[in-house]
C-alpha positions as CSV (number, residue, x, y, z in Angstrom):
1,M,-3.1,-33.5,20.1
2,D,-5.4,-35.1,17.7
3,Q,-4.6,-35.8,14.4
4,T,-6.8,-33.8,12.6
5,T,-6.7,-30.7,14.9
6,S,-2.7,-30.6,14.2
7,S,-3.2,-31.4,10.2
8,S,-5.7,-29.1,9.8
9,Y,-3.7,-26.2,9.1
10,K,-2.7,-28.4,6.0
11,A,-6.5,-27.7,4.5
12,F,-6.4,-23.9,5.4
13,G,-3.2,-23.6,3.9
14,I,-4.2,-25.3,0.5
15,A,-7.6,-23.4,0.3
16,S,-5.4,-20.2,1.1
17,L,-3.1,-20.9,-1.7
18,V,-5.8,-22.2,-4.4
19,L,-7.8,-18.6,-3.5
20,G,-4.5,-16.6,-3.4
21,I,-3.7,-18.1,-7.0
22,L,-7.1,-17.4,-8.2
23,A,-7.2,-13.8,-6.8
24,F,-3.5,-13.3,-8.3
25,V,-4.2,-14.3,-11.8
26,F,-8.0,-13.1,-12.2
27,S,-6.7,-9.5,-10.6
28,F,-4.8,-9.0,-13.9
29,I,-8.0,-9.2,-16.1
30,P,-9.1,-5.6,-17.2
31,C,-12.3,-4.7,-15.6
32,L,-13.0,-8.3,-14.3
33,G,-9.8,-7.8,-12.0
34,V,-11.7,-5.8,-9.4
35,Y,-13.8,-9.3,-8.4
36,A,-10.6,-10.9,-7.6
37,M,-11.0,-9.2,-4.3
38,F,-13.2,-11.4,-3.0
39,P,-11.3,-15.0,-3.4
40,G,-8.3,-12.8,-1.8
41,I,-9.6,-11.7,1.4
42,V,-11.1,-15.1,1.9
43,G,-7.9,-16.5,1.3
44,I,-6.2,-14.1,3.4
45,I,-8.2,-15.0,6.2
46,L,-7.9,-18.7,5.6
47,G,-4.2,-18.4,5.4
48,I,-4.1,-16.4,9.1
49,I,-6.0,-19.4,10.3
50,G,-4.2,-21.9,8.9
51,F,-0.9,-20.0,10.1
52,V,-2.3,-20.0,13.8
53,Q,-3.1,-23.6,13.7
54,A,0.2,-24.5,12.3
55,N,2.1,-22.2,15.3
56,K,0.2,-24.4,17.6
57,A,0.7,-27.9,16.4
58,K,4.4,-26.5,15.4
59,G,3.7,-27.6,11.6
60,A,5.0,-26.5,8.7
61,K,4.0,-23.3,7.2
62,G,5.6,-23.1,3.8
63,M,2.0,-23.4,1.9
64,V,0.1,-21.1,4.5
65,I,2.4,-18.2,4.1
66,A,2.7,-18.7,-0.1
67,G,-1.5,-18.5,0.1
68,T,-1.5,-15.8,2.2
69,I,1.3,-13.8,0.1
70,L,-0.6,-14.5,-3.2
71,S,-3.9,-13.5,-1.4
72,L,-2.6,-10.4,-0.7
73,L,-1.0,-9.5,-3.8
74,G,-3.9,-10.6,-5.5
75,T,-6.4,-8.2,-3.2
76,A,-3.9,-5.6,-3.6
77,V,-3.8,-5.6,-7.3
78,A,-7.5,-5.8,-7.8
79,Y,-8.0,-2.9,-5.3
80,T,-5.4,-1.0,-7.2
81,Q,-7.5,-1.9,-10.3
82,Y,-10.7,-0.6,-8.3
83,K,-9.3,2.9,-7.5
84,A,-8.3,3.5,-11.4
85,L,-11.8,2.0,-12.8
86,K,-13.7,4.5,-10.0
87,H,-11.3,7.6,-11.2
88,A,-12.1,7.0,-14.7
89,V,-15.4,6.5,-13.8
90,T,-15.6,9.6,-12.2
91,E,-13.5,11.6,-14.2
92,T,-15.8,10.4,-17.5
93,T,-18.8,11.2,-15.7
94,K,-17.4,14.8,-15.4
95,A,-16.5,15.2,-19.4
96,L,-20.1,14.3,-19.8
97,E,-21.7,16.7,-17.5
98,T,-19.1,19.2,-19.4
99,I,-20.5,18.4,-22.9
100,N,-23.9,18.7,-21.6
101,Q,-23.8,22.1,-20.6
102,S,-22.1,23.0,-23.7
103,M,-24.6,21.7,-25.8
104,D,-27.5,23.0,-23.8
105,S,-25.5,26.3,-24.5
106,S,-25.5,25.7,-28.2
107,L,-29.2,24.9,-28.3
108,K,-30.1,28.3,-26.6
109,A,-27.9,30.1,-29.0
110,I,-29.4,28.2,-32.0
111,D,-32.7,29.0,-30.5
112,S,-32.1,32.8,-30.1
113,V,-30.7,32.6,-33.6
114,K,-33.7,31.3,-35.1
115,K,-35.7,33.6,-33.2
116,A,-33.8,36.3,-34.9
117,N,-34.0,34.8,-38.1
118,D,-38.2,34.4,-37.8
119,S,-38.3,38.1,-36.4
120,A,-36.2,39.2,-39.8
121,I,-38.5,37.0,-42.1
122,N,-41.6,38.8,-40.4
123,E,-40.2,42.0,-40.9
124,L,-39.5,41.5,-44.1
125,D,-43.1,40.0,-45.0
126,K,-44.4,43.3,-43.4
127,T,-42.5,45.3,-45.8
128,K,-44.4,44.0,-49.0
């Protein structure tokens, strides 16, 4: 096998490891960790490509496996954070809609009290 072909898995392993570390570290940052999915997914793909090439070259797979696992972990944590943020936004939206409905009914009640008050004032003015 050609030297560049047989050792190209090392480049994929290094890239996967770097992206895996990046994804894993950034996945724990609140709100921004969601974006760790992108380097994590790329790291997983590069790790799989590197693993296949390392198998063909019968080379060391440690760095490729480590990069793939870190990429998987970073992506999993980022996805969990994404689901939690999505749930929080959904619940907040529901709560705001409930508050809006309550305020609308309160404004209607205030308006009816104002009309009753104006009516009572008009009746008092007529009696004078």
